[in-house]
N, C-alpha and C positions, 0 to 999 in steps of 0.2 A: 477492554480498552488498553491501548499501549501506554507505556510510561510517558509522562509529560517530559518533553525535552527541556533540559535546563538551559536558561539563558546565560550567556557568558558576557563578561564585560572586559574590555581591553583598557588598561591603564598605562599612561606614560607620565613619568615625573619630569618636572620642569628643569631638573638638573641635567637632563639629557637633551634638552632643546638647544639648538645652536642659535644664539642671539644674532640678529642682523638689524641694520638700520633701515628706516623707510627711505625708499628711493623716490625722487620727485621729478616730474615733468616740469612743473613750475612751482617752486617753493615760495610760500607755504599754502598754495591754493589748490593745486591739482597733483595728487600723488600717483605714482605708478602702482599698478597691481590692485587698485581700489576703484570704487565708484564715487564720482563727484556729481552733485546735483546743482544745476544753475537754474534759479527760479526768477520769475518776474512777470509783470503784467504784459499783455499783448502790446506790441509796438514800442516797447521800452528798449529794444536793441540787443536782446539776448543772442539771436542768431548772428547778427553782424559782429558782436563782440567775439563770439566763438570762432567765426570765420577768420578773424584777425589772429586769434590764437593759433588756429590751424595753419595759417600762412606763416606765422613765426616759426612753428615747428618744422614746416616744410623747407624753410630756407636757413634755419639756424640763426634766426634774427634775434631781436631784442623784445622781451616781454613788456607789458604796460608799466610795470614798476621799475623798469630800467635794468633788470637782470637779463643775462644773455642765455639763450638756449645752448645746451652743451654741444649738440650736433644737429644735422639735417635728418629728419625722420619722416617716414611715410605716415599718412593719416587716412582714416576712413571717415567720411562725413556723410551720414545717412539722413536725408531730409525728405519729409513727406509733403511739405506745404509749399515748396518753391520748385520751379522748373530748373533742371540742370543747365539747359542751354541759354535761356534768356534771363535768368536771375542768379543762380548760384555761381556759374563760371565767371560772369562779369564782376560779381562781388569779390570772388577770390583774386581775380586779376587786379582789381582796384586795391586790394589789401597787400599786393605784392607777392602772392603765393606762387610756388612752383607747382603748377597743376599736374606735372608728371609724377608728383609724390602724393597727390590726394585722389583717393578712389571712392567709389560707392558700389554697393551691391545692387545688381540689376533686379528689379522687382516686377518686370513686365507681366509674367505669367503666374507668379507666386508671391503674394505679399509677405513682407518680412515681419517677424515678431522677435521679441527679446529672447525667446527660448529656441530660436531657429539654429540648427547645427551649422548653417552656412556662415554664421557670424564667426565662429572659431576657425572655420576653414579659411575665411577671408583674412583673418588676422595672421594665420600661418603663412598663407601664400604671399601676402603683401609685406609682411614684417612690420605692420603698423604699430606704432608706439602710442597713438592716440586714436580713440574711436568715439565718435559723437553721434548721438541719436537726437533728432530734432523734429518734433517734440516727443517726449516719452509716451504721451497719450496715444500716439499713432502706432506704437509698436508693442502694445499690450497683447499677449496671446488671446485668440478668440474665446477660449474656454475660461479665461481669467477675468477678474474684475478688479479695477484699481482700488475699490473700497474694501476688497476682501484681503484682510491682513495676511492670512495664511498663504494664499496663492501668490500674492505679491512678494512675500518673503522668500518663497521657493524660487520664483523666477529671478529675483534680484541676486539671491545667493549663487545661483548657477552662473549668472553673468559675472558676478564678482570672482568666481572661481576661474573663469576664462581670463579675466584681467590678471589674476595672480599667476596663473600658469605661464602666461606669455609676457608678464611684466609690462603690460600696456595700461595706459590710463583710459578709463571709460567715463565720458561725460554725458549725463542725461539732461536735456533742456526741458524744463517743465513750465506749464502755464499756471497762473495763480487763480484761485477762486474769486468770485465777486462778493463773498460774504463780508459782512461788516465785522468790526472788532479788531481792526488793525491788520497790517501786512507783516507776516512773520514766518518763522520756520515751518509752521504747520498750516499755512494758508495755501499750500500747493494742492492741486487737484489730486484726489485719490487717498489711499491709505497713508497714515503717518509712518508706516514701515518704510516707505520709499525714502523719506528723509532720515529715518533712524538707521537704515543699513548703509546709506552713503556716509563715507568717512569725512567728506568735506561738503558743506552746503554753502553755496554762494548765491547772492541775490543782486538783482539790478533794480534800481529805482530812479525816478526823476527827481530833480531838484525842485523843491516846493515853489521857489520864486523864479527860477529860470528853467522851464521845462525842457529846453534843448540840452541842458547839462544833465548827465546821468552819473550814477555811482554804481560800481560793482564792489560789493563788500561781503566778507564772510559772516554767516550767522551760526555756523557750526564748524569747528575744526578739531577733529578727534586726534590728529597725529602730530600737531605742531601748534605753536602759539598763533593766534589769529593774525593774519597779515593786515596791512593798512588797506583802506578803501582806495579804489582806483577811480579817478574822476575822468570822464570823457565827454566829448561833444558828439551829439548825434542829431544832425540837422539836414533837412532835405536839400538845402542849397549848398551848405558848407561841407556836408558829408560827415565822415567819422574821423575823429582826431583825439588822441590820448592827451590829457591835460596834466597827468602826474598823479601822485598819491596824496592822500590826506587822512587825517584821523577821523574815526567815527566810532562812538561808544555803542555797546550792545543795546543798552536801553533806548538810545536814540534810534538805532537801526531797527529795532523791533517795533518801535512806535513812531515811525517817521512821518505818517500822514497826520498833520495837525488838524485837518478838517474832520477827522474821525475822533469823537470823544470817547475815549476808552477808560472805563472804570478800573479801580484797583483789582477787582475780582477777575476781570478779563485779562488784565496784564499779568496777574499772578498765575493764571492758568497757562498762558502761553509760555512764560518763563519756566514754570515747573516742568512742562513737557520738554523744553529744551534741556534743562538740567538733568532730567532722567532719561533722555533719549538714548544714552549710551549704556544704560544699565542702572541698577539700584545704587543708592547713595545714602549715607548716614543722614537721618532726618535732622539732626542738630546742625550738620554742615549745610544742608539745604536752607534751613531757617536762617543761618548766619548770612548766607549769600543774599537771601531775599531782603534781610534787614538792611543790608548795605545799600539797596536801592529803594529804601523807605517803604517796604511792604511788611506789614506787621505779622506776627505769628498767628494772631486771630484770623486775619485774612487768608493766610496760607492754609491753615487747618480747615477753613470753610471750603476752600477749593479742593483740598485733598478728599474731603467727604463727598463733594459734589461730583467729581469726575472719577471716583472709584479707585484712587491710588491706594495700594495696599501696603500694610506695614508688616515687617517680620523682623525677628531678632536673631543675630549671630553673636553668641556669647552674651555680653552685657550691652551690646550696641544695637539700637533700633535703626532699621533701614526703611526707606520708601522705594516703591517700584511701580512702574506702569503695569497695567493689567496683563499684558501679553508676555511679561517676563515670568519665569518659573523658578522661584527660590526653593530651597530645600524645605523650609518651614514657614508657614504662614500663621500669624497670631494677631491678636488685637493689641495695639500699642497702648500702654498705660499712660 
């Protein structure tokens, strides 16, 4: 038998890394070079909202929070649910878009998937700075499964690499599940890795008392402080109209449907997943943040055991992690 080939490891120290700031299409909601996820229930205005963002980018107009787009840029808007001629173009024109700057990949003979090399080719040829997939569920590769964490992580990391190489923003529009227990970061269809890999997760909801009033608000913001909620009108007679920004707290946003009676255990589980979605965190820090919203340590530890959060120690500090993260050492927390 031949000698076993030794595995080599390549190390690079952080002192050699050239630091750079995050570049933004729309600060602090949609970063360049990253994936953003926009979630909401069917009919809540996700597509219409993003068409208005696309229109703003195409004309160098004003974003819903009043900030100005830096330049006019090309956009790729890929939609599987609406017809280009009788639905998408009329909506773009109604939003004031420059349709000469908004393109889509023709799928007549070959359906598009998120791992399709035509995506990067289209970005290169068009110079698009914004790419939208509406909805993400329609563009999952045939051999993949939205509930398969490993496969979805691979697909999305490849897509994120395209965004980073070409400094374009990628927005995935996702439908929500009908499961009870509140509408939150992880009520999106498919693996939680979709929300975990996205650097920004935005959500659209209806106003409880005025259903024609909607809110777009961040539920995860890994690269900046969370922006204010954007309030807008979405009415069949009055159309789409931005109404300005407003404040919305995380606990209110995460548990905004007052008709759904959500217990402390369910709320604790959702918030734990949010807090740990970007990686392991010191357990004392997690407990401190949960206490601030009136969730006891006993409740948190019950959830930790229930959903299989694992504990490990670095030095003298105990950390918690979601199951799919791989720390160097796993141990039982004392």
